[in-house]
mmCIF file of the C-alpha atoms, coordinates in Angstrom:
data_MODEL
# 
_entry.id   MODEL 
# 
loop_
_atom_site.group_PDB 
_atom_site.id 
_atom_site.type_symbol 
_atom_site.label_atom_id 
_atom_site.label_alt_id 
_atom_site.label_comp_id 
_atom_site.label_asym_id 
_atom_site.label_entity_id 
_atom_site.label_seq_id 
_atom_site.pdbx_PDB_ins_code 
_atom_site.Cartn_x 
_atom_site.Cartn_y 
_atom_site.Cartn_z 
_atom_site.occupancy 
_atom_site.B_iso_or_equiv 
_atom_site.pdbx_formal_charge 
_atom_site.auth_seq_id 
_atom_site.auth_comp_id 
_atom_site.auth_asym_id 
_atom_site.auth_atom_id 
_atom_site.pdbx_PDB_model_num 
ATOM 1   C CA . MET A 1 1   ? 164.591 67.671 70.123 1.00 0.00 ? 1   MET A CA 1 
ATOM 2   C CA . ALA A 1 2   ? 161.625 68.210 72.211 1.00 0.00 ? 2   ALA A CA 1 
ATOM 3   C CA . VAL A 1 3   ? 158.817 66.287 73.068 1.00 0.00 ? 3   VAL A CA 1 
ATOM 4   C CA . ILE A 1 4   ? 155.311 67.830 73.222 1.00 0.00 ? 4   ILE A CA 1 
ATOM 5   C CA . ASP A 1 5   ? 152.198 65.744 75.010 1.00 0.00 ? 5   ASP A CA 1 
ATOM 6   C CA . ILE A 1 6   ? 149.474 65.261 72.627 1.00 0.00 ? 6   ILE A CA 1 
ATOM 7   C CA . SER A 1 7   ? 145.613 64.820 72.670 1.00 0.00 ? 7   SER A CA 1 
ATOM 8   C CA . GLY A 1 8   ? 144.764 64.284 69.008 1.00 0.00 ? 8   GLY A CA 1 
ATOM 9   C CA . PHE A 1 9   ? 144.808 66.429 65.800 1.00 0.00 ? 9   PHE A CA 1 
ATOM 10  C CA . ALA A 1 10  ? 142.791 67.971 63.438 1.00 0.00 ? 10  ALA A CA 1 
ATOM 11  C CA . PRO A 1 11  ? 144.928 68.509 59.948 1.00 0.00 ? 11  PRO A CA 1 
ATOM 12  C CA . ASN A 1 12  ? 141.680 70.052 57.962 1.00 0.00 ? 12  ASN A CA 1 
ATOM 13  C CA . SER A 1 13  ? 140.270 72.214 61.096 1.00 0.00 ? 13  SER A CA 1 
ATOM 14  C CA . ILE A 1 14  ? 137.632 75.359 59.847 1.00 0.00 ? 14  ILE A CA 1 
ATOM 15  C CA . THR A 1 15  ? 137.372 75.878 63.831 1.00 0.00 ? 15  THR A CA 1 
ATOM 16  C CA . ASP A 1 16  ? 139.868 76.207 65.116 1.00 0.00 ? 16  ASP A CA 1 
ATOM 17  C CA . GLY A 1 17  ? 140.857 80.077 62.760 1.00 0.00 ? 17  GLY A CA 1 
ATOM 18  C CA . PRO A 1 18  ? 140.009 81.163 59.299 1.00 0.00 ? 18  PRO A CA 1 
ATOM 19  C CA . GLY A 1 19  ? 140.836 79.044 56.733 1.00 0.00 ? 19  GLY A CA 1 
ATOM 20  C CA . LEU A 1 20  ? 142.324 75.951 56.451 1.00 0.00 ? 20  LEU A CA 1 
ATOM 21  C CA . ARG A 1 21  ? 143.951 74.849 59.417 1.00 0.00 ? 21  ARG A CA 1 
ATOM 22  C CA . PHE A 1 22  ? 145.993 72.642 61.227 1.00 0.00 ? 22  PHE A CA 1 
ATOM 23  C CA . SER A 1 23  ? 145.345 71.840 64.971 1.00 0.00 ? 23  SER A CA 1 
ATOM 24  C CA . VAL A 1 24  ? 147.624 70.350 67.569 1.00 0.00 ? 24  VAL A CA 1 
ATOM 25  C CA . PHE A 1 25  ? 145.625 70.062 71.105 1.00 0.00 ? 25  PHE A CA 1 
ATOM 26  C CA . CYS A 1 26  ? 148.104 69.245 73.565 1.00 0.00 ? 26  CYS A CA 1 
ATOM 27  C CA . GLN A 1 27  ? 147.491 66.939 76.910 1.00 0.00 ? 27  GLN A CA 1 
ATOM 28  C CA . GLY A 1 28  ? 146.922 68.753 79.844 1.00 0.00 ? 28  GLY A CA 1 
ATOM 29  C CA . CYS A 1 29  ? 145.405 71.816 81.315 1.00 0.00 ? 29  CYS A CA 1 
ATOM 30  C CA . VAL A 1 30  ? 146.197 74.054 84.605 1.00 0.00 ? 30  VAL A CA 1 
ATOM 31  C CA . HIS A 1 31  ? 142.264 76.046 84.364 1.00 0.00 ? 31  HIS A CA 1 
ATOM 32  C CA . HIS A 1 32  ? 140.466 73.211 84.298 1.00 0.00 ? 32  HIS A CA 1 
ATOM 33  C CA . CYS A 1 33  ? 137.040 75.808 83.325 1.00 0.00 ? 33  CYS A CA 1 
ATOM 34  C CA . PRO A 1 34  ? 133.384 74.987 84.075 1.00 0.00 ? 34  PRO A CA 1 
ATOM 35  C CA . GLY A 1 35  ? 132.204 73.909 80.442 1.00 0.00 ? 35  GLY A CA 1 
ATOM 36  C CA . CYS A 1 36  ? 134.948 73.115 78.742 1.00 0.00 ? 36  CYS A CA 1 
ATOM 37  C CA . HIS A 1 37  ? 134.740 71.999 75.389 1.00 0.00 ? 37  HIS A CA 1 
ATOM 38  C CA . ASN A 1 38  ? 137.410 69.645 75.633 1.00 0.00 ? 38  ASN A CA 1 
ATOM 39  C CA . PRO A 1 39  ? 137.611 68.665 79.222 1.00 0.00 ? 39  PRO A CA 1 
ATOM 40  C CA . GLU A 1 40  ? 139.329 65.289 78.337 1.00 0.00 ? 40  GLU A CA 1 
ATOM 41  C CA . THR A 1 41  ? 142.434 67.232 77.700 1.00 0.00 ? 41  THR A CA 1 
ATOM 42  C CA . HIS A 1 42  ? 142.663 68.365 81.356 1.00 0.00 ? 42  HIS A CA 1 
ATOM 43  C CA . GLU A 1 43  ? 144.549 65.589 82.979 1.00 0.00 ? 43  GLU A CA 1 
ATOM 44  C CA . PHE A 1 44  ? 148.299 65.698 82.313 1.00 0.00 ? 44  PHE A CA 1 
ATOM 45  C CA . GLY A 1 45  ? 150.707 62.495 80.854 1.00 0.00 ? 45  GLY A CA 1 
ATOM 46  C CA . ILE A 1 46  ? 147.952 60.645 79.900 1.00 0.00 ? 46  ILE A CA 1 
ATOM 47  C CA . GLY A 1 47  ? 148.736 61.688 76.049 1.00 0.00 ? 47  GLY A CA 1 
ATOM 48  C CA . THR A 1 48  ? 150.756 60.466 73.436 1.00 0.00 ? 48  THR A CA 1 
ATOM 49  C CA . LYS A 1 49  ? 154.702 61.747 73.028 1.00 0.00 ? 49  LYS A CA 1 
ATOM 50  C CA . TYR A 1 50  ? 155.277 63.528 70.008 1.00 0.00 ? 50  TYR A CA 1 
ATOM 51  C CA . ASP A 1 51  ? 158.876 64.624 69.348 1.00 0.00 ? 51  ASP A CA 1 
ATOM 52  C CA . VAL A 1 52  ? 158.795 67.967 67.420 1.00 0.00 ? 52  VAL A CA 1 
ATOM 53  C CA . GLN A 1 53  ? 159.690 66.958 64.462 1.00 0.00 ? 53  GLN A CA 1 
ATOM 54  C CA . ASP A 1 54  ? 157.128 64.161 63.707 1.00 0.00 ? 54  ASP A CA 1 
ATOM 55  C CA . ILE A 1 55  ? 154.548 66.921 64.464 1.00 0.00 ? 55  ILE A CA 1 
ATOM 56  C CA . TYR A 1 56  ? 156.029 69.506 62.214 1.00 0.00 ? 56  TYR A CA 1 
ATOM 57  C CA . LYS A 1 57  ? 156.429 66.708 58.762 1.00 0.00 ? 57  LYS A CA 1 
ATOM 58  C CA . MET A 1 58  ? 152.441 65.791 59.554 1.00 0.00 ? 58  MET A CA 1 
ATOM 59  C CA . ILE A 1 59  ? 152.191 69.570 58.837 1.00 0.00 ? 59  ILE A CA 1 
ATOM 60  C CA . LYS A 1 60  ? 154.923 70.165 56.451 1.00 0.00 ? 60  LYS A CA 1 
ATOM 61  C CA . LYS A 1 61  ? 152.576 66.717 54.462 1.00 0.00 ? 61  LYS A CA 1 
ATOM 62  C CA . ASP A 1 62  ? 149.021 68.655 53.149 1.00 0.00 ? 62  ASP A CA 1 
ATOM 63  C CA . PRO A 1 63  ? 150.702 72.096 50.973 1.00 0.00 ? 63  PRO A CA 1 
ATOM 64  C CA . ILE A 1 64  ? 147.319 73.738 50.832 1.00 0.00 ? 64  ILE A CA 1 
ATOM 65  C CA . VAL A 1 65  ? 147.327 74.267 54.610 1.00 0.00 ? 65  VAL A CA 1 
ATOM 66  C CA . ARG A 1 66  ? 148.979 77.615 55.729 1.00 0.00 ? 66  ARG A CA 1 
ATOM 67  C CA . GLY A 1 67  ? 148.039 78.263 59.447 1.00 0.00 ? 67  GLY A CA 1 
ATOM 68  C CA . VAL A 1 68  ? 148.446 75.968 62.561 1.00 0.00 ? 68  VAL A CA 1 
ATOM 69  C CA . THR A 1 69  ? 146.641 76.692 66.144 1.00 0.00 ? 69  THR A CA 1 
ATOM 70  C CA . PHE A 1 70  ? 147.594 75.394 69.201 1.00 0.00 ? 70  PHE A CA 1 
ATOM 71  C CA . SER A 1 71  ? 145.325 74.517 71.384 1.00 0.00 ? 71  SER A CA 1 
ATOM 72  C CA . GLY A 1 72  ? 144.507 71.836 74.601 1.00 0.00 ? 72  GLY A CA 1 
ATOM 73  C CA . GLY A 1 73  ? 144.673 71.275 77.119 1.00 0.00 ? 73  GLY A CA 1 
ATOM 74  C CA . GLU A 1 74  ? 147.543 74.358 77.668 1.00 0.00 ? 74  GLU A CA 1 
ATOM 75  C CA . PRO A 1 75  ? 149.642 74.956 74.906 1.00 0.00 ? 75  PRO A CA 1 
ATOM 76  C CA . PHE A 1 76  ? 151.811 77.909 77.333 1.00 0.00 ? 76  PHE A CA 1 
ATOM 77  C CA . ASN A 1 77  ? 151.588 74.537 79.885 1.00 0.00 ? 77  ASN A CA 1 
ATOM 78  C CA . GLN A 1 78  ? 154.279 72.617 77.328 1.00 0.00 ? 78  GLN A CA 1 
ATOM 79  C CA . ALA A 1 79  ? 155.921 75.725 76.082 1.00 0.00 ? 79  ALA A CA 1 
ATOM 80  C CA . GLU A 1 80  ? 159.267 74.177 74.973 1.00 0.00 ? 80  GLU A CA 1 
ATOM 81  C CA . GLY A 1 81  ? 157.827 71.792 72.969 1.00 0.00 ? 81  GLY A CA 1 
ATOM 82  C CA . PHE A 1 82  ? 155.293 74.620 71.140 1.00 0.00 ? 82  PHE A CA 1 
ATOM 83  C CA . TYR A 1 83  ? 157.936 77.061 70.771 1.00 0.00 ? 83  TYR A CA 1 
ATOM 84  C CA . GLU A 1 84  ? 160.177 74.675 69.398 1.00 0.00 ? 84  GLU A CA 1 
ATOM 85  C CA . LEU A 1 85  ? 157.302 73.644 67.120 1.00 0.00 ? 85  LEU A CA 1 
ATOM 86  C CA . ALA A 1 86  ? 156.742 77.555 66.432 1.00 0.00 ? 86  ALA A CA 1 
ATOM 87  C CA . LYS A 1 87  ? 160.317 78.046 65.274 1.00 0.00 ? 87  LYS A CA 1 
ATOM 88  C CA . LEU A 1 88  ? 160.139 75.469 62.298 1.00 0.00 ? 88  LEU A CA 1 
ATOM 89  C CA . LEU A 1 89  ? 156.895 76.750 61.185 1.00 0.00 ? 89  LEU A CA 1 
ATOM 90  C CA . LYS A 1 90  ? 157.120 80.576 61.275 1.00 0.00 ? 90  LYS A CA 1 
ATOM 91  C CA . ALA A 1 91  ? 161.067 80.526 59.143 1.00 0.00 ? 91  ALA A CA 1 
ATOM 92  C CA . ASP A 1 92  ? 158.119 77.559 56.496 1.00 0.00 ? 92  ASP A CA 1 
ATOM 93  C CA . GLY A 1 93  ? 155.874 80.985 56.826 1.00 0.00 ? 93  GLY A CA 1 
ATOM 94  C CA . TYR A 1 94  ? 152.654 80.214 58.186 1.00 0.00 ? 94  TYR A CA 1 
ATOM 95  C CA . GLU A 1 95  ? 150.502 82.380 60.390 1.00 0.00 ? 95  GLU A CA 1 
ATOM 96  C CA . LEU A 1 96  ? 150.907 81.004 64.178 1.00 0.00 ? 96  LEU A CA 1 
ATOM 97  C CA . ALA A 1 97  ? 147.556 81.094 66.504 1.00 0.00 ? 97  ALA A CA 1 
ATOM 98  C CA . ALA A 1 98  ? 146.889 79.871 70.159 1.00 0.00 ? 98  ALA A CA 1 
ATOM 99  C CA . TYR A 1 99  ? 144.233 79.286 72.603 1.00 0.00 ? 99  TYR A CA 1 
ATOM 100 C CA . SER A 1 100 ? 144.833 79.935 76.371 1.00 0.00 ? 100 SER A CA 1 
ATOM 101 C CA . GLY A 1 101 ? 143.787 80.536 79.185 1.00 0.00 ? 101 GLY A CA 1 
ATOM 102 C CA . PHE A 1 102 ? 146.187 82.305 80.842 1.00 0.00 ? 102 PHE A CA 1 
ATOM 103 C CA . THR A 1 103 ? 145.905 86.227 79.775 1.00 0.00 ? 103 THR A CA 1 
ATOM 104 C CA . PHE A 1 104 ? 148.504 88.050 76.799 1.00 0.00 ? 104 PHE A CA 1 
ATOM 105 C CA . GLU A 1 105 ? 149.463 89.833 79.937 1.00 0.00 ? 105 GLU A CA 1 
ATOM 106 C CA . GLN A 1 106 ? 150.233 87.104 82.478 1.00 0.00 ? 106 GLN A CA 1 
ATOM 107 C CA . LEU A 1 107 ? 152.030 85.466 79.385 1.00 0.00 ? 107 LEU A CA 1 
ATOM 108 C CA . THR A 1 108 ? 154.567 88.657 78.958 1.00 0.00 ? 108 THR A CA 1 
ATOM 109 C CA . LYS A 1 109 ? 155.819 88.937 83.086 1.00 0.00 ? 109 LYS A CA 1 
ATOM 110 C CA . ASP A 1 110 ? 158.992 87.019 82.209 1.00 0.00 ? 110 ASP A CA 1 
ATOM 111 C CA . LYS A 1 111 ? 160.399 87.441 78.932 1.00 0.00 ? 111 LYS A CA 1 
ATOM 112 C CA . GLU A 1 112 ? 163.050 85.198 79.955 1.00 0.00 ? 112 GLU A CA 1 
ATOM 113 C CA . SER A 1 113 ? 160.306 82.043 79.983 1.00 0.00 ? 113 SER A CA 1 
ATOM 114 C CA . PHE A 1 114 ? 159.479 79.837 77.002 1.00 0.00 ? 114 PHE A CA 1 
ATOM 115 C CA . GLU A 1 115 ? 156.042 81.181 77.591 1.00 0.00 ? 115 GLU A CA 1 
ATOM 116 C CA . TYR A 1 116 ? 157.390 84.337 76.437 1.00 0.00 ? 116 TYR A CA 1 
ATOM 117 C CA . LYS A 1 117 ? 159.320 83.020 73.734 1.00 0.00 ? 117 LYS A CA 1 
ATOM 118 C CA . LEU A 1 118 ? 155.963 81.345 71.964 1.00 0.00 ? 118 LEU A CA 1 
ATOM 119 C CA . LEU A 1 119 ? 154.413 84.426 72.349 1.00 0.00 ? 119 LEU A CA 1 
ATOM 120 C CA . GLU A 1 120 ? 156.693 86.144 70.338 1.00 0.00 ? 120 GLU A CA 1 
ATOM 121 C CA . LEU A 1 121 ? 155.923 84.239 67.371 1.00 0.00 ? 121 LEU A CA 1 
ATOM 122 C CA . LEU A 1 122 ? 152.685 83.696 67.480 1.00 0.00 ? 122 LEU A CA 1 
ATOM 123 C CA . ASP A 1 123 ? 150.416 86.438 65.393 1.00 0.00 ? 123 ASP A CA 1 
ATOM 124 C CA . ILE A 1 124 ? 147.294 85.976 67.055 1.00 0.00 ? 124 ILE A CA 1 
ATOM 125 C CA . LEU A 1 125 ? 146.438 85.004 70.636 1.00 0.00 ? 125 LEU A CA 1 
ATOM 126 C CA . VAL A 1 126 ? 143.350 84.185 71.883 1.00 0.00 ? 126 VAL A CA 1 
ATOM 127 C CA . ASP A 1 127 ? 143.514 84.589 75.376 1.00 0.00 ? 127 ASP A CA 1 
ATOM 128 C CA . GLY A 1 128 ? 141.493 84.060 78.827 1.00 0.00 ? 128 GLY A CA 1 
ATOM 129 C CA . PRO A 1 129 ? 140.043 81.500 80.349 1.00 0.00 ? 129 PRO A CA 1 
ATOM 130 C CA . PHE A 1 130 ? 136.410 80.413 79.306 1.00 0.00 ? 130 PHE A CA 1 
ATOM 131 C CA . VAL A 1 131 ? 134.078 81.689 81.323 1.00 0.00 ? 131 VAL A CA 1 
ATOM 132 C CA . LEU A 1 132 ? 130.356 79.517 80.670 1.00 0.00 ? 132 LEU A CA 1 
ATOM 133 C CA . ALA A 1 133 ? 128.256 82.338 81.859 1.00 0.00 ? 133 ALA A CA 1 
ATOM 134 C CA . LYS A 1 134 ? 129.639 84.235 78.987 1.00 0.00 ? 134 LYS A CA 1 
ATOM 135 C CA . ARG A 1 135 ? 129.341 81.246 76.444 1.00 0.00 ? 135 ARG A CA 1 
ATOM 136 C CA . SER A 1 136 ? 128.827 82.490 73.293 1.00 0.00 ? 136 SER A CA 1 
ATOM 137 C CA . LEU A 1 137 ? 127.700 80.741 69.650 1.00 0.00 ? 137 LEU A CA 1 
ATOM 138 C CA . SER A 1 138 ? 128.092 84.000 67.951 1.00 0.00 ? 138 SER A CA 1 
ATOM 139 C CA . ALA A 1 139 ? 131.256 85.084 69.199 1.00 0.00 ? 139 ALA A CA 1 
ATOM 140 C CA . GLY A 1 140 ? 133.542 83.794 66.091 1.00 0.00 ? 140 GLY A CA 1 
ATOM 141 C CA . PHE A 1 141 ? 136.390 81.730 66.784 1.00 0.00 ? 141 PHE A CA 1 
ATOM 142 C CA . ARG A 1 142 ? 135.521 81.846 70.878 1.00 0.00 ? 142 ARG A CA 1 
ATOM 143 C CA . GLY A 1 143 ? 134.201 80.213 73.071 1.00 0.00 ? 143 GLY A CA 1 
ATOM 144 C CA . SER A 1 144 ? 132.884 83.414 75.867 1.00 0.00 ? 144 SER A CA 1 
ATOM 145 C CA . THR A 1 145 ? 132.630 86.510 75.235 1.00 0.00 ? 145 THR A CA 1 
ATOM 146 C CA . ASN A 1 146 ? 135.431 87.341 77.978 1.00 0.00 ? 146 ASN A CA 1 
ATOM 147 C CA . GLN A 1 147 ? 138.198 85.635 75.415 1.00 0.00 ? 147 GLN A CA 1 
ATOM 148 C CA . ARG A 1 148 ? 139.710 88.517 73.508 1.00 0.00 ? 148 ARG A CA 1 
ATOM 149 C CA . ILE A 1 149 ? 141.480 87.916 69.899 1.00 0.00 ? 149 ILE A CA 1 
ATOM 150 C CA . LEU A 1 150 ? 144.829 89.456 69.548 1.00 0.00 ? 150 LEU A CA 1 
ATOM 151 C CA . ASN A 1 151 ? 147.470 90.416 67.536 1.00 0.00 ? 151 ASN A CA 1 
ATOM 152 C CA . VAL A 1 152 ? 150.406 89.761 69.225 1.00 0.00 ? 152 VAL A CA 1 
ATOM 153 C CA . PRO A 1 153 ? 152.626 91.587 67.456 1.00 0.00 ? 153 PRO A CA 1 
ATOM 154 C CA . LYS A 1 154 ? 151.325 95.012 67.649 1.00 0.00 ? 154 LYS A CA 1 
ATOM 155 C CA . SER A 1 155 ? 150.200 93.544 70.831 1.00 0.00 ? 155 SER A CA 1 
ATOM 156 C CA . LEU A 1 156 ? 153.987 93.256 72.146 1.00 0.00 ? 156 LEU A CA 1 
ATOM 157 C CA . GLU A 1 157 ? 155.213 96.637 70.040 1.00 0.00 ? 157 GLU A CA 1 
ATOM 158 C CA . LYS A 1 158 ? 152.497 98.483 72.553 1.00 0.00 ? 158 LYS A CA 1 
ATOM 159 C CA . GLY A 1 159 ? 153.455 95.993 76.083 1.00 0.00 ? 159 GLY A CA 1 
ATOM 160 C CA . GLN A 1 160 ? 149.412 96.305 75.595 1.00 0.00 ? 160 GLN A CA 1 
ATOM 161 C CA . ALA A 1 161 ? 146.747 93.563 74.528 1.00 0.00 ? 161 ALA A CA 1 
ATOM 162 C CA . VAL A 1 162 ? 145.576 94.755 71.388 1.00 0.00 ? 162 VAL A CA 1 
ATOM 163 C CA . TRP A 1 163 ? 142.810 93.344 69.181 1.00 0.00 ? 163 TRP A CA 1 
ATOM 164 C CA . GLU A 1 164 ? 142.836 91.518 66.167 1.00 0.00 ? 164 GLU A CA 1 
ATOM 165 C CA . ILE A 1 165 ? 140.875 93.299 63.177 1.00 0.00 ? 165 ILE A CA 1 
ATOM 166 C CA . SER A 1 166 ? 142.396 92.085 59.577 1.00 0.00 ? 166 SER A CA 1 
ATOM 167 C CA . ALA A 1 167 ? 139.306 91.256 57.714 1.00 0.00 ? 167 ALA A CA 1 
ATOM 168 C CA . ARG A 1 168 ? 141.053 86.848 57.738 1.00 0.00 ? 168 ARG A CA 1 
ATOM 169 C CA . TRP A 1 169 ? 139.970 87.892 61.758 1.00 0.00 ? 169 TRP A CA 1 
ATOM 170 C CA . GLN A 1 170 ? 137.612 90.552 61.368 1.00 0.00 ? 170 GLN A CA 1 
ATOM 171 C CA . THR A 1 171 ? 134.785 88.092 62.480 1.00 0.00 ? 171 THR A CA 1 
ATOM 172 C CA . LEU A 1 172 ? 136.107 86.616 65.975 1.00 0.00 ? 172 LEU A CA 1 
ATOM 173 C CA . ASN A 1 173 ? 135.948 90.664 67.134 1.00 0.00 ? 173 ASN A CA 1 
ATOM 174 C CA . ALA A 1 174 ? 131.864 90.353 65.927 1.00 0.00 ? 174 ALA A CA 1 
ATOM 175 C CA . VAL A 1 175 ? 130.704 90.062 69.507 1.00 0.00 ? 175 VAL A CA 1 
ATOM 176 C CA . MET A 1 176 ? 133.359 91.456 71.823 1.00 0.00 ? 176 MET A CA 1 
ATOM 177 C CA . GLU A 1 177 ? 133.434 93.125 75.702 1.00 0.00 ? 177 GLU A CA 1 
# 
């Protein structure tokens, strides 16, 4: 079973997507966006190593949580581990979201990669780097207005980024550019 280098967990998050969610923050990020609100997650290899099965069991303990968010750090830098975790969670009907400094277009270049396989299991992707000059406190669950909230299944089906417009995520798109 795969291992993920973890910075921390937020078992009852209401800030990383709609509803009560379990957020998994990985350790390590290649982007190092100026102004990032999690700069302590940038350095690789200094987190706590968790077996995917152990993370899955933590999430399953709370019967109220139906959404899981992968954040960081950069989850796609540990795509194989997050892919293994996403497979388990998806089989149990969880809504899966991820924050990434990579864009949808970057993540779809190699259809054989674990990055693409992970993407295929997500419902929502908040993509693009955080841009301090575009920081907005009114951008819903985005940190900066350049970031997009994407419906991943529709985006993969159409072969291009498709904004999420469901009622659950509607507030995320209040400030779109």
